[in-house]
Every structure is written in C-alpha cells, then in structure tokens.
C-alpha positions as CSV (number, residue, x, y, z in Angstrom):
1,M,84.0,-145.3,4.1
2,N,85.0,-145.9,7.7
3,L,84.4,-142.3,8.9
4,K,82.1,-142.4,11.9
5,T,81.9,-138.7,12.5
6,I,82.0,-135.7,10.1
7,L,81.5,-132.4,11.8
8,G,81.3,-128.9,10.3
9,I,82.4,-126.3,12.8
10,G,81.7,-123.1,10.9
11,L,83.6,-120.4,9.1
12,V,86.8,-119.0,10.3
13,G,88.8,-116.0,9.2
14,A,85.9,-114.2,7.4
15,S,87.6,-111.0,6.4
16,A,87.1,-108.1,4.0
17,F,89.6,-107.1,1.3
18,P,90.6,-104.4,1.2
19,V,90.5,-103.8,4.9
20,T,89.5,-100.2,5.4
21,S,87.2,-98.1,7.6
22,G,83.7,-97.4,6.4
23,G,81.3,-94.5,6.8
24,F,82.6,-92.5,3.8
25,N,80.6,-89.8,2.1
26,D,79.2,-91.4,-1.1
27,R,76.7,-90.3,-3.8
28,I,75.0,-92.3,-6.5
29,N,73.4,-90.4,-9.4
30,I,70.6,-92.0,-11.3
31,Q,69.0,-90.5,-14.4
32,N,65.5,-91.7,-15.5
33,D,65.7,-91.3,-19.3
34,M,63.1,-91.7,-22.0
35,G,62.5,-90.1,-25.3
36,G,65.7,-88.0,-25.1
37,R,64.7,-86.4,-21.8
38,S,66.0,-87.3,-18.4
39,H,65.6,-86.4,-14.7
40,E,68.3,-87.2,-12.2
41,G,67.9,-88.3,-8.6
42,K,70.8,-88.3,-6.2
43,F,71.2,-90.8,-3.4
44,A,73.9,-90.0,-0.9
45,H,75.5,-90.6,2.5
46,H,77.1,-87.6,4.1
47,S,78.6,-86.9,7.5
48,Q,76.3,-83.9,8.1
49,A,73.1,-85.5,6.9
50,T,70.2,-87.0,9.0
51,E,67.6,-89.7,8.2
52,G,64.9,-87.1,8.0
53,Y,64.4,-84.1,5.8
54,V,66.8,-81.2,6.3
55,S,66.4,-78.1,4.2
56,G,69.7,-77.1,2.6
57,E,70.9,-80.7,2.5
58,D,68.1,-82.6,0.9
59,V,66.8,-81.0,-2.4
60,D,63.1,-80.8,-3.2
61,Y,61.9,-81.8,-6.6
62,G,61.2,-79.1,-9.1
63,K,59.7,-79.7,-12.6
64,P,62.4,-78.9,-15.2
65,L,61.4,-75.5,-16.7
66,P,62.2,-76.3,-20.4
67,W,59.5,-79.0,-20.3
68,V,56.7,-77.2,-18.4
69,G,53.5,-77.5,-20.4
70,E,54.9,-80.6,-22.1
71,W,56.1,-83.8,-20.4
72,G,59.1,-85.2,-18.7
73,P,60.4,-88.2,-16.6
74,K,60.9,-88.1,-12.9
75,I,62.8,-90.1,-10.2
76,T,62.2,-89.0,-6.6
77,T,62.0,-90.2,-3.1
78,M,59.5,-89.1,-0.4
79,V,60.9,-88.1,3.0
80,D,58.9,-86.4,5.8
81,G,56.3,-85.4,3.2
82,H,58.9,-83.8,0.9
83,E,59.3,-85.1,-2.7
84,L,63.1,-85.1,-3.2
85,E,65.5,-85.3,-6.1
86,A,68.5,-85.3,-3.8
87,D,68.1,-87.6,-0.7
88,L,71.0,-87.5,1.8
89,R,71.4,-90.0,4.7
90,P,74.0,-90.3,7.5
91,T,77.2,-92.2,6.7
92,N,76.3,-94.9,9.2
93,S,72.8,-95.3,7.7
94,I,71.5,-98.7,6.5
95,S,68.1,-97.4,5.5
96,I,66.8,-98.2,2.0
97,F,66.2,-95.6,-0.7
98,H,62.7,-96.0,-2.1
99,A,62.3,-94.0,-5.3
100,A,59.3,-93.5,-7.6
101,L,59.8,-93.8,-11.3
102,G,57.4,-91.4,-12.8
103,A,56.5,-88.8,-15.4
104,F,54.5,-85.6,-15.6
105,I,52.4,-85.0,-18.7
106,D,51.1,-81.5,-19.0
107,N,49.9,-81.7,-22.6
108,G,48.0,-85.0,-22.6
109,S,50.6,-86.9,-24.6
110,N,51.0,-90.6,-24.7
111,L,54.6,-91.7,-23.8
112,N,55.8,-94.7,-25.9
113,F,59.6,-94.8,-25.2
114,A,62.3,-97.2,-24.0
115,D,63.1,-96.5,-20.4
116,T,66.7,-96.4,-19.4
117,L,68.5,-95.6,-16.1
118,Y,71.9,-94.0,-16.3
119,V,73.9,-94.6,-13.2
120,S,77.2,-93.0,-11.9
121,S,79.1,-92.6,-8.7
122,T,80.6,-89.2,-7.7
123,S,84.3,-88.9,-6.9
124,N,85.5,-85.5,-5.8
125,T,86.8,-83.7,-2.7
126,T,83.5,-84.4,-0.9
127,Y,82.4,-87.8,-2.1
128,K,84.2,-91.1,-2.7
129,A,83.1,-93.3,-5.6
130,F,81.4,-96.2,-3.9
131,D,82.4,-96.8,-0.3
132,P,84.7,-99.9,-0.5
133,I,82.9,-101.7,2.3
134,R,79.3,-101.0,1.1
135,I,77.3,-103.0,-1.3
136,Y,75.0,-101.2,-3.7
137,V,72.1,-103.1,-5.2
138,G,69.1,-101.7,-7.1
139,K,65.7,-103.3,-7.9
140,A,63.7,-101.7,-10.7
141,Q,60.0,-102.6,-11.1
142,I,57.5,-101.3,-13.7
143,L,53.9,-102.1,-13.4
144,S,52.2,-104.0,-16.2
145,N,49.7,-101.1,-16.9
146,Y,52.5,-99.0,-18.2
147,T,54.6,-101.4,-20.3
148,A,54.3,-102.0,-24.0
149,S,54.3,-105.7,-23.5
150,G,51.6,-105.6,-20.8
151,Q,53.9,-107.6,-18.5
152,E,55.4,-106.4,-15.3
153,F,59.1,-105.7,-15.4
154,T,61.4,-106.5,-12.5
155,E,65.2,-106.6,-12.6
156,I,68.0,-106.6,-10.0
157,K,71.4,-105.0,-10.6
158,N,74.6,-104.5,-8.6
159,L,75.1,-100.8,-9.2
160,R,78.9,-101.2,-9.2
161,D,78.5,-103.4,-12.3
162,V,76.3,-100.8,-14.0
163,A,78.8,-98.0,-13.4
164,P,82.3,-99.4,-12.7
165,T,84.1,-96.2,-13.4
166,A,83.8,-93.1,-11.2
167,N,82.1,-90.0,-12.7
168,V,81.1,-92.0,-15.8
169,Y,77.5,-93.0,-16.4
170,G,76.7,-96.6,-17.2
171,S,73.3,-97.6,-18.7
172,W,70.7,-99.9,-17.3
173,S,68.0,-100.6,-19.9
174,L,64.6,-101.4,-18.4
175,T,61.7,-101.9,-20.8
176,T,59.6,-100.0,-23.3
177,L,56.8,-97.9,-21.8
178,N,53.3,-97.3,-23.0
179,I,51.9,-94.6,-20.8
180,L,48.6,-92.9,-21.7
181,G,48.0,-89.2,-21.0
182,S,44.7,-90.4,-19.4
183,Q,46.6,-92.4,-16.8
184,T,47.9,-89.4,-14.9
185,N,46.5,-88.2,-11.6
186,S,44.9,-84.8,-11.0
187,Q,48.3,-83.2,-11.0
188,G,49.2,-84.6,-14.4
189,V,51.6,-87.1,-12.9
190,V,51.9,-90.9,-13.2
191,N,54.2,-93.1,-11.0
192,Y,54.6,-96.1,-13.2
193,G,57.2,-98.0,-11.2
194,T,59.7,-98.0,-8.4
195,L,63.5,-98.2,-7.9
196,V,64.7,-99.6,-4.6
197,V,68.3,-98.8,-3.8
198,S,69.7,-100.9,-1.0
199,V,73.0,-99.8,0.3
200,F,74.4,-102.0,3.1
201,F,77.7,-102.7,4.7
202,L,79.8,-105.7,3.8
203,D,79.2,-108.2,6.6
204,T,82.3,-110.1,7.9
205,D,80.7,-111.3,11.1
206,N,81.3,-115.0,11.6
207,G,77.8,-115.4,13.0
208,H,76.3,-114.5,9.7
209,N,79.0,-116.1,7.5
210,S,78.4,-119.6,9.0
211,I,78.0,-123.2,8.1
212,T,74.2,-124.0,8.4
213,G,74.2,-127.7,7.5
214,I,76.2,-130.7,6.5
215,T,75.2,-133.7,4.3
216,R,77.0,-136.9,3.4
217,T,77.1,-137.5,-0.4
218,G,78.8,-140.8,-1.0
219,S,82.5,-140.2,-0.8
220,G,81.9,-136.5,-0.3
221,V,80.3,-133.9,1.9
222,S,78.1,-131.0,1.1
223,L,78.4,-128.0,3.4
224,A,75.5,-125.5,3.4
225,T,76.3,-121.9,4.1
226,S,75.1,-118.4,3.1
227,A,76.7,-115.5,1.3
228,Q,75.8,-111.8,1.1
229,L,74.5,-110.5,-2.2
230,G,76.9,-108.6,-4.4
231,V,80.1,-109.8,-2.9
232,Y,83.2,-111.5,-4.4
233,L,84.4,-114.3,-2.2
234,V,86.9,-117.1,-1.9
235,D,85.8,-120.1,0.3
236,T,88.4,-122.7,1.1
237,V,87.1,-125.9,2.8
238,Q,89.7,-127.2,5.2
239,A,89.9,-130.6,7.1
240,N,91.4,-131.8,10.3
241,T,91.2,-135.2,12.0
242,N,92.0,-133.6,15.4
243,L,89.9,-130.7,16.6
244,L,92.2,-130.0,19.5
245,Q,95.2,-129.6,17.1
246,I,95.7,-125.9,16.2
247,T,97.8,-126.8,13.2
248,G,97.1,-129.6,10.7
249,W,94.2,-128.0,8.9
250,A,94.5,-129.1,5.2
251,D,92.9,-127.3,2.2
252,L,90.5,-129.6,0.4
253,R,89.0,-127.3,-2.2
254,S,88.7,-123.6,-2.9
255,F,85.6,-121.9,-4.4
256,T,85.8,-118.5,-6.1
257,N,82.4,-116.8,-6.8
258,Y,80.5,-113.6,-7.3
259,I,77.2,-113.8,-5.5
260,L,74.8,-112.5,-8.1
261,P,71.8,-110.5,-6.7
262,T,68.5,-111.9,-7.9
263,V,64.8,-111.1,-7.5
264,E,64.4,-114.0,-5.2
265,T,67.2,-113.1,-2.8
266,F,67.0,-109.2,-2.9
267,D,64.8,-108.7,0.2
268,A,66.9,-111.1,2.4
269,G,70.2,-109.8,1.1
270,W,71.7,-113.2,1.5
271,K,71.8,-116.3,-0.7
272,S,72.0,-120.0,0.4
273,I,74.9,-121.8,-1.3
274,S,76.6,-125.2,-0.9
275,R,80.3,-126.2,-0.9
276,D,80.8,-129.8,-2.1
277,V,84.1,-131.6,-1.3
278,D,85.5,-135.1,-1.7
279,V,86.7,-136.6,1.6
280,S,87.6,-140.0,0.4
281,S,91.3,-139.5,1.3
282,Y,90.1,-139.5,4.9
283,S,88.2,-142.8,4.6
284,N,90.3,-144.6,7.2
285,S,90.0,-141.8,9.8
286,P,87.6,-142.3,12.7
287,S,86.5,-138.7,12.6
288,L,86.9,-135.6,10.4
289,F,86.3,-131.9,11.2
290,L,85.6,-129.4,8.4
291,R,85.6,-125.6,8.3
292,I,85.5,-122.9,5.7
293,R,88.0,-120.1,5.5
294,R,86.4,-117.1,3.7
295,T,87.9,-114.0,2.2
296,L,85.5,-111.5,0.6
297,G,85.2,-108.0,-0.8
298,T,82.9,-105.7,-2.8
299,T,85.1,-105.8,-5.9
300,N,87.3,-108.3,-7.7
301,F,90.3,-108.4,-5.3
302,L,92.4,-111.1,-7.0
303,N,93.9,-108.9,-9.7
304,G,91.5,-109.9,-12.5
305,A,90.8,-113.5,-11.5
306,S,87.6,-115.1,-12.6
307,F,84.7,-114.9,-10.2
308,P,81.9,-117.1,-11.7
309,P,78.5,-115.9,-10.8
310,L,76.5,-118.0,-8.3
C-alpha cells in the first residue's frame, strides 16, 4: 500500500431520530413481585417537581394494610430522609434513582420465592410513555446472603426493552430469594438488594461521539470510537483524498448496531467500539482522510431494520 497518511478527523452529522424537544413528563412504574404479592415504586419526571422531597408530589411509603402482621415486598427510594414509593424529579434532571429492593416480615416467615420486577411506562394526559430523547437503563443487584444459590445476582436491562408498549407491564425475572425471618432489622425489614434506574438524555454532541484512535490493519483501517448505552445507531465510514474538498466524501461501509447495556459499561454510560474498513481501493493515493457520519435514536428508527447488539 502506497498510502503515506491516513487521518481520522472525527464524527460528523451526529443527529437524533426522531428530532424532537426533550423535557417531557414521564413516569416508570416498577413492581417488586414475589410469592404473588407486589409493591410498586414510581419513578417520574414532572415539570412541577424538584430534586428534593416535596409533600404532595413525592409519596411516602406505607405498608400495604392487607399484609400488616404478615409479610410483603418493597421497592423504595430515600430522599431527604423520606422513604418514598413515588419519587418525582424535574424534567431536566439527570440524577439517578437509587431504589432499595426489600421486604417486611412481621410474622417471622422465611421468604423462598422467585423475585420478578414488572415494568411499565405511563401514557396519559399528564405523562408521555418514555421521553423519545431519554435512555432508561436499570441495574438490579441482589446480595448473595439472600439468594437461593448463594451467589450475588447482577443484571442490566434497557427498560424500553422490558416494557416496549405503553401502559402494559413487561416482566424482568431476577433470581430466587432465600430470605430468613431472622435476617430482618429491628423494624422487621430487610433490604436484600438494589435497583439503580439511570435516566439520561440522548447525547448527540460531536465532542462525545468522536473518533478516539486509528490503527492500520493490513489493507484496512480500524477506527476507535465510543457509543452511548441503549442507543440504536447507524455509523457510515466515509473517505476523501482531499480534506479541503467539501464534496467527494465516499461511503466505505455502514454499521447498524444496538449498543447493549452491560454490567461493565453501566457506570460510564458509554461503550468503546471499533469500525473496521477496507481502504485497499485507495492504495495509490498519497493520503486518505476518514470520518464517521452517525445517526442515532432511542428506538429502532429504520422501520424494523435489524440492529445487531454490540
């Protein structure tokens, strides 16, 4: 190959589809279910809400009356010293919902049940079902002391995948619990795990969607870049032999992927990926410039096209 210079110049045209304004009222409902009993937590963004506790907006937890003296599951957050079963945040909030998965045991029973989360998004005159430019990712963890297997359970899910239809609950099966009545605290409660609900905006900023490295691979080139978790994206690698020429960018290869959330990438919210292309057709050119044109969205935006997970 006679190429003396191959230069990656970054991403261009990173755009969201559909293009819409954000900051909608949205609400996710998550039921913690075991043994035929469930308790629902609500995680919402609302134009009248604040980050802190507000009486009349946030809803304090109350033990379900039919199960007082017996046992029941819980899913709650803690805000300003208040244990909540409905936690409302502002529509521009990017704060994370940290929920406790728990149970109260008033009669000393042992709980040996499969634990399942039932998830839905509310669509009505107040709330939209999943803001189209937000990404909703959940991370469930159950401590080894409370699982039948004796192993810690951790799993990541895109909540849109769990509950794709508005106002219809989808199931997220966790693991089988083995909670002893003796494992509760002095109030008869045990928090056996956590659910972290990360709700963040789709990031179309070119500074974040960028080429971070370039490597020659024989007759090809590998471009290193990063992608936000939970997005559907189309990356098209383009080439030009003259950087000063506005036109003349040729498509080399397109990549269509769904960026699968994983345990390893959950905290960062981004995943490193590579785009490998063959540039042998430019072997006689003294220089070559590469860029990536990216289109992305929070749902499949190509009318049912396949988005292989990555």
